[in-house]
C-alpha positions as CSV (number, residue, x, y, z in Angstrom):
1,M,-32.9,-7.5,-44.2
2,A,-36.5,-8.2,-44.6
3,G,-38.2,-9.4,-47.8
4,G,-36.1,-12.6,-48.4
5,P,-32.3,-12.1,-48.0
6,T,-32.1,-13.0,-44.3
7,V,-33.0,-16.6,-44.2
8,P,-32.2,-19.0,-41.2
9,A,-29.2,-20.4,-43.1
10,L,-27.6,-17.0,-43.2
11,V,-28.3,-16.3,-39.6
12,I,-26.9,-19.7,-38.6
13,A,-23.8,-19.2,-40.7
14,A,-23.1,-15.8,-39.3
15,A,-23.8,-16.8,-35.7
16,E,-21.4,-19.8,-36.1
17,A,-18.8,-17.4,-37.4
18,G,-19.0,-15.4,-34.2
19,A,-21.4,-12.6,-35.2
20,L,-24.6,-11.6,-33.4
21,A,-26.9,-12.2,-36.4
22,F,-30.4,-10.9,-36.8
23,L,-33.4,-12.8,-38.2
24,A,-35.8,-10.5,-40.1
25,G,-39.3,-10.5,-38.8
26,G,-40.7,-8.0,-41.2
27,Y,-43.2,-9.1,-43.9
28,K,-43.5,-12.5,-42.3
29,S,-46.5,-13.9,-40.4
30,P,-46.0,-14.5,-36.7
31,A,-46.1,-18.3,-37.4
32,K,-43.4,-18.0,-40.1
33,M,-41.2,-15.9,-37.8
34,R,-41.7,-18.5,-35.0
35,S,-40.7,-21.3,-37.3
36,E,-37.6,-19.5,-38.5
37,M,-36.6,-18.8,-35.0
38,A,-36.9,-22.5,-34.3
39,A,-34.8,-23.3,-37.4
40,V,-32.1,-21.0,-36.2
41,R,-32.1,-22.6,-32.7
42,A,-31.9,-26.0,-34.3
43,G,-28.9,-25.0,-36.3
44,T,-26.8,-23.2,-33.7
45,D,-26.5,-22.7,-29.9
46,A,-25.1,-19.2,-30.5
47,P,-27.2,-16.2,-29.5
48,F,-29.1,-14.3,-32.2
49,G,-31.5,-11.4,-32.6
50,V,-34.8,-10.7,-34.3
51,N,-35.8,-7.5,-35.9
52,V,-39.4,-6.4,-36.3
53,F,-41.1,-3.3,-37.9
54,V,-43.0,-0.8,-35.8
55,P,-46.2,0.1,-37.6
56,G,-46.9,3.7,-38.6
57,Q,-50.2,5.3,-39.7
58,P,-52.3,5.0,-42.9
59,T,-51.3,7.5,-45.6
60,R,-52.5,11.1,-45.3
61,E,-52.3,11.4,-49.1
62,P,-55.2,9.1,-50.3
63,E,-55.7,11.1,-53.5
64,A,-52.1,11.0,-54.4
65,L,-52.0,7.2,-53.7
66,A,-55.0,6.7,-56.0
67,D,-53.2,8.6,-58.8
68,Y,-50.0,6.5,-58.2
69,L,-51.9,3.3,-58.4
70,E,-53.2,4.3,-61.8
71,E,-49.7,5.3,-62.8
72,I,-48.2,1.9,-62.2
73,E,-51.0,-0.1,-63.9
74,E,-49.1,-0.1,-67.2
75,A,-46.1,-1.7,-65.5
76,A,-48.3,-4.4,-64.0
77,A,-50.1,-5.1,-67.3
78,A,-46.8,-5.6,-69.0
79,F,-46.2,-8.6,-66.7
80,G,-49.7,-9.9,-67.0
81,V,-50.6,-9.0,-63.4
82,K,-52.8,-6.5,-61.6
83,V,-51.7,-3.9,-59.1
84,G,-52.1,-5.4,-55.6
85,P,-54.5,-4.1,-53.0
86,A,-53.1,-0.9,-51.6
87,D,-54.1,-1.8,-48.0
88,W,-52.5,-0.5,-44.8
89,D,-51.5,-3.1,-42.2
90,D,-49.5,-3.2,-39.0
91,D,-47.4,-6.2,-40.1
92,A,-49.0,-8.2,-37.2
93,F,-46.9,-6.2,-34.8
94,D,-48.7,-7.2,-31.6
95,D,-48.8,-10.9,-32.4
96,K,-45.1,-10.8,-33.2
97,V,-44.3,-9.2,-29.9
98,E,-46.3,-12.0,-28.2
99,V,-44.2,-14.6,-30.1
100,L,-41.0,-12.9,-28.9
101,L,-42.2,-12.6,-25.3
102,A,-43.1,-16.3,-25.3
103,D,-39.6,-17.4,-26.4
104,P,-37.3,-14.4,-26.5
105,P,-34.0,-14.3,-28.5
106,A,-31.0,-12.7,-27.1
107,V,-31.8,-9.3,-28.7
108,V,-35.0,-7.8,-30.2
109,S,-34.5,-4.8,-32.4
110,F,-37.2,-2.4,-33.7
111,T,-37.2,-0.4,-36.9
112,F,-39.5,2.4,-38.2
113,G,-40.2,3.6,-34.7
114,C,-39.9,3.1,-31.0
115,P,-42.5,0.9,-29.3
116,P,-44.1,2.0,-26.0
117,P,-41.9,1.6,-22.9
118,D,-44.2,-1.2,-21.6
119,V,-43.3,-3.3,-24.7
120,L,-39.6,-2.8,-24.2
121,G,-39.9,-3.4,-20.5
122,A,-41.8,-6.7,-21.0
123,L,-39.0,-8.0,-23.3
124,K,-36.3,-6.9,-20.9
125,E,-38.1,-8.7,-18.0
126,R,-37.7,-11.8,-20.1
127,S,-34.0,-11.3,-20.3
128,A,-34.0,-10.0,-23.9
129,M,-32.0,-6.9,-24.7
130,V,-33.8,-4.4,-26.9
131,A,-32.4,-2.1,-29.6
132,V,-34.1,0.7,-31.6
133,T,-33.0,1.9,-35.0
134,V,-32.5,5.6,-35.1
135,T,-31.5,8.1,-37.8
136,T,-31.4,11.4,-35.9
137,T,-30.5,12.7,-32.5
138,E,-34.2,13.3,-31.8
139,E,-35.1,9.7,-32.5
140,A,-32.2,8.6,-30.3
141,D,-33.5,10.7,-27.4
142,L,-37.0,9.1,-27.8
143,A,-35.5,5.6,-27.8
144,V,-33.4,6.3,-24.7
145,A,-36.4,7.7,-22.8
146,A,-38.4,4.6,-23.7
147,G,-35.8,2.3,-22.2
148,S,-33.8,0.9,-25.1
149,D,-30.7,-1.0,-24.1
150,L,-28.9,-0.3,-27.4
151,L,-29.2,2.1,-30.3
152,C,-28.7,1.1,-33.9
153,L,-27.5,4.2,-35.8
154,Q,-28.5,3.9,-39.4
155,G,-26.4,6.3,-41.5
156,S,-27.7,7.6,-44.9
157,E,-25.3,5.2,-46.7
158,A,-27.5,2.2,-45.6
159,G,-29.4,0.1,-48.2
160,G,-33.1,-0.6,-48.0
161,H,-35.6,1.5,-46.1
162,R,-34.6,4.5,-44.1
163,G,-35.5,3.6,-40.5
164,T,-37.0,7.0,-39.7
165,F,-39.8,7.2,-37.1
166,V,-41.9,9.4,-39.4
167,I,-42.4,9.3,-43.2
168,D,-41.7,12.8,-44.4
169,D,-39.4,14.9,-46.6
170,R,-37.7,16.9,-43.9
171,P,-34.4,18.6,-45.0
172,G,-31.3,17.2,-43.4
173,Q,-32.7,13.9,-42.3
174,D,-30.2,11.8,-44.2
175,V,-27.1,12.0,-41.9
176,E,-24.0,10.0,-42.9
177,L,-23.0,7.4,-40.4
178,L,-19.8,8.9,-39.0
179,E,-21.5,12.2,-38.4
180,L,-24.5,10.5,-36.8
181,L,-22.2,8.6,-34.5
182,T,-20.4,11.8,-33.5
183,Q,-23.7,13.6,-32.8
184,I,-25.3,10.8,-30.7
185,R,-22.1,9.7,-28.8
186,R,-21.9,13.2,-27.4
187,R,-25.3,12.9,-25.7
188,C,-25.7,9.2,-25.1
189,E,-23.8,6.6,-23.0
190,L,-25.7,3.5,-24.3
191,P,-23.9,1.1,-26.5
192,L,-24.1,2.2,-30.2
193,I,-24.4,-0.1,-33.2
194,A,-23.1,1.5,-36.4
195,A,-25.0,0.6,-39.6
196,G,-24.8,1.9,-43.1
197,G,-21.9,1.7,-45.5
198,I,-20.1,-1.1,-43.5
199,A,-18.4,-2.9,-46.4
200,G,-14.8,-3.5,-45.3
201,P,-12.3,-3.4,-42.5
202,A,-11.7,0.3,-43.0
203,D,-15.4,1.1,-42.5
204,V,-15.5,-0.9,-39.3
205,A,-12.3,0.8,-38.0
206,A,-13.7,4.2,-38.8
207,A,-17.0,3.5,-37.1
208,I,-15.3,2.3,-33.9
209,S,-13.1,5.3,-33.9
210,A,-16.2,7.6,-34.2
211,G,-17.7,6.0,-31.1
212,A,-19.5,2.8,-32.2
213,D,-19.4,-0.2,-29.9
214,L,-20.6,-2.7,-32.6
215,C,-20.9,-2.6,-36.3
216,Q,-23.8,-4.0,-38.4
217,A,-23.7,-5.0,-42.1
218,G,-26.4,-6.0,-44.4
219,T,-25.6,-5.2,-48.1
220,A,-22.2,-7.0,-47.6
221,F,-24.1,-10.3,-47.2
222,L,-26.6,-10.0,-50.1
223,R,-24.5,-12.1,-52.5
224,C,-23.0,-14.4,-49.9
225,A,-23.4,-18.2,-50.3
226,E,-26.2,-18.3,-47.7
227,S,-28.2,-15.3,-48.8
228,G,-31.8,-15.7,-49.6
229,A,-31.8,-12.8,-52.1
230,S,-33.2,-13.9,-55.5
231,P,-30.9,-14.8,-58.4
232,T,-32.2,-11.7,-60.2
233,Y,-31.3,-9.5,-57.3
234,Q,-27.9,-10.9,-56.8
235,R,-27.0,-10.8,-60.5
236,A,-28.1,-7.2,-60.7
237,L,-25.8,-6.2,-57.8
238,A,-22.9,-7.9,-59.6
239,E,-23.5,-6.3,-62.9
240,R,-24.6,-2.7,-62.0
241,A,-21.7,-1.2,-60.3
242,A,-21.8,1.8,-62.6
243,H,-25.5,2.5,-61.8
244,G,-25.0,3.8,-58.3
245,T,-27.8,4.1,-55.7
246,A,-30.6,6.5,-55.0
247,I,-33.3,7.0,-52.4
248,T,-36.8,6.2,-53.8
249,R,-40.4,5.7,-52.6
250,A,-41.4,4.1,-55.9
251,F,-41.6,0.5,-54.6
252,S,-43.0,0.9,-51.1
253,G,-44.1,4.5,-50.4
254,R,-41.3,4.8,-47.8
255,R,-37.9,6.2,-48.6
256,A,-35.4,3.5,-49.4
257,R,-32.0,3.3,-51.0
258,G,-31.5,1.0,-53.9
259,V,-29.6,0.4,-57.1
260,G,-31.1,2.5,-59.9
261,N,-33.4,0.8,-62.4
262,R,-36.2,1.6,-64.8
263,F,-39.0,1.5,-62.2
264,M,-37.3,4.0,-60.0
265,R,-36.6,6.3,-62.9
266,E,-40.1,6.2,-64.3
267,H,-41.9,6.7,-60.9
268,P,-40.1,9.4,-59.0
269,G,-43.3,10.9,-57.5
270,A,-44.6,8.1,-55.3
271,P,-46.5,9.6,-52.3
272,R,-45.9,8.9,-48.7
273,A,-47.9,5.7,-48.3
274,Y,-46.3,2.8,-46.6
275,P,-47.1,-0.1,-46.6
276,E,-49.9,0.7,-49.0
277,I,-47.6,1.1,-52.0
278,N,-45.4,-1.8,-50.9
279,N,-48.5,-4.0,-51.0
280,A,-49.6,-2.6,-54.4
281,T,-46.3,-3.2,-56.1
282,R,-45.7,-6.7,-54.7
283,P,-47.3,-8.5,-57.8
284,I,-45.1,-6.4,-60.2
285,R,-41.9,-7.2,-58.3
286,A,-42.8,-10.9,-58.0
287,A,-43.6,-11.2,-61.7
288,A,-40.5,-9.3,-62.7
289,A,-38.3,-11.6,-60.6
290,A,-39.9,-14.6,-62.1
291,V,-38.7,-13.6,-65.5
292,D,-35.3,-12.3,-64.4
293,D,-36.3,-8.7,-65.1
294,A,-34.1,-6.5,-62.8
295,E,-35.7,-3.3,-64.1
296,H,-38.9,-3.8,-62.0
297,V,-37.7,-5.3,-58.8
298,S,-36.5,-3.4,-55.7
299,L,-32.8,-3.7,-55.7
300,F,-32.4,-2.3,-52.2
301,A,-28.7,-1.9,-51.4
302,G,-26.2,0.4,-49.7
303,V,-23.8,2.7,-51.4
304,H,-21.0,0.1,-51.4
305,F,-23.1,-2.7,-52.9
306,A,-20.4,-3.3,-55.6
307,Q,-18.1,-4.7,-52.9
308,A,-20.5,-7.5,-52.0
309,R,-19.0,-10.9,-52.8
310,P,-20.3,-14.3,-53.5
311,V,-18.5,-16.1,-50.7
312,P,-19.5,-17.7,-47.4
313,A,-20.9,-15.5,-44.7
314,G,-18.1,-16.5,-42.3
315,E,-15.5,-15.3,-44.8
316,I,-17.2,-11.9,-45.0
317,I,-17.2,-11.6,-41.2
318,E,-13.5,-12.4,-41.0
319,F,-12.8,-9.8,-43.7
320,L,-14.9,-7.1,-41.9
321,V,-13.0,-7.5,-38.6
322,S,-9.6,-8.2,-40.1
323,G,-8.3,-4.7,-39.5
324,L,-9.0,-4.7,-35.8
325,S,-6.8,-5.7,-32.9
326,P,-7.5,-9.2,-31.5
327,N,-9.2,-7.9,-28.3
328,L,-11.5,-5.7,-30.4
329,R,-12.2,-8.5,-32.8
330,G,-13.4,-10.7,-29.9
331,G,-15.8,-8.0,-28.8
332,L,-17.3,-7.3,-32.3
333,R,-17.7,-10.7,-33.7
C-alpha cells in the first residue's frame, strides 16, 4: 500500500505475527526506501518483501490532460494551493532496483508491469524471490515468460490502483479474484498469491479452494493500530460504509478503486495520464488531509473496506487465518 499506509511499524508488526509483510517502495525516494528497509530489519529478524512500481509511458492524451488540469484548478484554489506540475516520472525505478540488488529482501514484487528478464534474473541471483502483480491471463503469461517466481493475482475487488500492465479501457479487464484464480491456475504451476477482497477467514478459505497458495490483504490493515494511513483517511473508512466503492482515474490518471467522495463524482472524465495526474493532484490531496476534508483525498480501499478494524495488525492476521486447518495456517502466515 504505497502513499503512506505501509510504514515500517506495520511491516514489523505483521512480520512478527507470522506474515510475509511487504514494504511499499512506490512514491518514495531510493534513499527513503533504503532507510525503511533498515528500520524493518532493526525491528524484526523475520523475512519481508518490498514492492516497487514498474514505470509506464508518458500520456498519449496531452490535450485531454491540459483540459483536466484546468478542470481541477477550482478545487485547488478552494484550498489555497495550485495544481501541481503534471510531470511524468519513472518513480526512480532503476535506482530502486540497485538498492534492492545491493541488499535484497526475501521477496521483491512488481506492480504496473513486468520488468525485463535480466532485472528479475539479477534479483534471483542474489537469492531474492520475485513476484509480479497480474490482473489477466495475458499478463500472467508475460510474467511467467520473464522468469517470475510467484504471481500475485489482483482481483477487481482490490482497493487502490489496478495493477494492469497497460492503462486503457478494455472491456472485461476487471476480473473478480476467484474467477482470475480459476483461469490462471489452469495454465500456470507457479505459486499464486490471491489479492483483492481478502477481508475475513471465509475469503481466505475461498481463495485457497480456488487454487491460491497464499493470500494477500491490504485494505484490512488500513485502520489497524500500526497503519500509517492519515486520520482523515481512517475516519472516512469508518464512517462511509454506505458509500460503497468505485473505480476512478480522478486522483491519479490510472484506474483505482476507492470509497466514493465529491472529487470522484465531480471529475469522472480524467484522461489516461499516470503519474502526471497523480503529481498534479498531490497538493489538493495534501491540503484536504490537513484540514480533515475527506471529500478531496483519495480514499483508496477495496470492496470490503467497512470490515477494516482499528485493532493491532497481529490480531487481524489471526482473524484472517482462523478458519484454516493448523497445517494450512502455518503455511499461510
